N, C-alpha and C positions, 0 to 999 in steps of 0.2 A: 515367740517366747524365748527368754534367755536360756542358754544352755544350763542344764542342771549338773551339779557336782556329781562325780562318779561315786564318791563315798561320803558318808555322813559321820561327823564327830559325835559319838554317843557317850563320851566320857562323863558328862553331867549325870547320866542315869545311874552311875555306880559310885559317884564321888561321895565321901562321907559328909555328914552334917551332924550338928549337935541335936540332942533330943528336943522335941517341942516343949513349950512351957506348960501345955495342958493337952490332954486327950479328952475331947468332948464327946459324949454319947448323945446321938440324936434319935435313936430308935433301938428296938430290941434285937435286931439281927446282928450277927458278929461283925459284919462289914459296916454297920451304921455308926461309925465313929469318925472323928475329924481331929487333925492335929492343929493346935492353936499355937501360933508364934507371935509374941508381942513385940511391938516396935521398941527399938533401943533408944533410950534417952527420953527427953520430955515430949509429950504429945504435941504434934504439929498440925492438927486439924484434918489429917487424912481420914477418909472413910475407911471402914473395915473392908478388907479385900478377901473375898471367898474365891479360892483358886482350885479348879477342878482338873485333876491329872488326866493325861492321855494314856495311850497304850492300845488303841483300837478296840476299846471296850472289852478286852480279853482278861481273864482271871490271872494270867501270868504277870500282869503289870499292876502295880499299886501306887499309892500316894508317896511312898518312901523316896522316889526319885525327884520329888519336888523340894526335898530338904535344902540343897544348895541355893535354889531360887528363893525360897521363903526366908532363909537366913540373910541373903543379900537384901531382900525387901525390908526385913526388920532393921537392918543397918541404915537403910534409906528412909526410915520413918514410917513404914507400913506394917500394921498388924494384919496377920493373915489367918484364915481358917482353910485348911486343905482337907475336904471331906473324902473319905473312902465311899465307895458305892458298890452295889451288887453288880457283878459282871458275869452274867450267865448267857452264853450264846443262845440266840433264838428267843430270849425274853427281854427285849429292850426296855419295856416299860418299867422294869425294876430299877434300872439305872436312872431313868428319868424321875421316877418317884422319889428316889433317894436324894437327888440333888434338890428337888423341890423341898423335901423334908429338912435337909441341912440348911437351906436358905431360911426357912421359917424358924428353925431353932436359933440361928445366930441373930436373926432380926429381933428376937425377943430378949437378947442378952445386952442390956444397956451398959453393962460393965465392959463389953467388947466394942460395941458400936459408938459409945460415948455420945449418942445423939447425933452422930455425923452421917448416918446412913451406911449403906452397903454397896460396894461394887462387886460385880460377878465377872470372873475371868476364867479362862480355860485354855488348855493347850491340846491341839490335835483332836482326838475324840472328845477330850474335855472341852475343847472349844465348841464342838458340835453341841454338847450338852448345855453349855452356858448360853448359846444362842437360842436353843430350843426352849429351855426353861424360862429365859427372859421374855420370850414371845408368848408363853402360855401361862405364866404364873398370875395369881390374883393380884390386884392392884395393891392390896395391903402389904404384900411381901415383895413387890417388884424392886429390883435393884435400881440404883440411881444411874448406873452406866454399865456397859459391858465391854470387856477387852477380850477379844478372841485372838489367840496366838496360833498361827498355822492351822486353822480349824478345818475339820471335815464339814464344810458349810453347805455342801450340796450333795445329798446322799445319792441321788440318781446318777450324777456325774461320777461320784466316787465309786459307785458300783460298776458303771460302764468302764472305768479305768482299771478295775480289778485291784484296788489298793491293797497292798500287803496281803496277798493271797486271798482275795475276795472277802476282806474283813467286813465290809458293809453288809453283804448278804449273810455272813455268819452272825453278825450282831442282830440283824432284824429277824432272821429265820424265814424270810420271804422276800419277794421282790420289793425294791425301794418304792416303786410306783404305788404299791398297796398301802404305804404308810406315809402319806403326805403330812400327817399330823406330827411326825417326828422329823421332818425335813425342813431345816431352817430356810432353805431357799424357796420353799413353797408355803410356809406359814406367813402370817402377817408380820410386819417388822415389829420388834420390841418397841415399847413406848419410850424407853430410855435411849440415850445416845449409844451408838455402837462404833467401836474402833477395832480395826483388824490390822495386826502386824503379821506379815507373811514374807518369808524369804523367797526371793526370785530364783534361788538355786536349790529350792526344796526338792529333794529326790524321793521323799516319802509321801507327802501330801502336796501335789503341785499347786502353785499359786492360782492356777486356773479355777480351782474350786471357790476361792475367795472372790475372784473376779466375777464369777457367775452369781454369787450371792449379792454383790454390790450392784450388778446390773438389775437385779430384781428389787433391791432395796437401796435406791440411790442416796438415801440420807445417811447410810453407813459410810464410814471413811476407811479406805484401805491404804495402809502405809507399807509399801513394798520396801524391803531391805535386802542388800546383797549378802544373803546368808542361806544356810541350809535349814533343815527342819528343827534341829535341837538347839540351834544358836539362840532362838528367841526365848529360851528358858535358862540359858547358861550365862551366869554373871561374868564369866571369863571371856565371853565371846564379844567380838566387835559390835554386834547388833544390840547388846544390852543397854547402852545409853539411849538408843532410840526407843526401846521398850519402856524405860523409865520416863522418858519425855512424854510419850503418849499417855502413860498412866497418870502422870502429874496433870496433864491437860484434862483428862477425863475426870479426875478427882477434884478439880478446882470448883469451888462453889459457884453455882450459876448466877 
């Protein structure tokens, strides 16, 4: 495995961004809201992109850090919805339920989808949620494709590695082996195409987790990039053009 960088550039997490165009409410709980950012310029046929934030499912991290990414996506012609979700240690089903609910809510918004469908993306823990939800959602709400960026794609391996102070065990509240229904590597593959972009120098979520997922789901495509964990959501990073290229390919009409 390539050597991992000793430090990670986390500047994108605190970089300012303009306010979203709309804050959409998809449920009664305080966290059940989503930031909507519309594509700049004339519509160009892209599907709506639902982007789920990371932060190891912990309450300290929210959707605000996706602002620079969704701003850049808007400039590239992508409308995005970035849902918040309940992040309660030991109650993982709340987060999963919220991403399902957000996906259902935006699928019913013709003014957002424009009849072009929905892609589901997520970074890190959000990548885990995107893969899990895509594998378990009803066909009526299923995304047309999934983009997972440095995802926690194998919960058992993530637990074994003790990611970020045993984040997997904290999220689940029990051993990962007890919740195969939440583990993308042990669920059936999503019906939609899956693309994974993962940095080979990722010091936070090793690329081995995505490699494990692809071994179990060989139809998924892993695109390794010479980058760290946060570069795949950072428009200023060298990896950003690769992310856009994969997204364009995934969003191309079949």
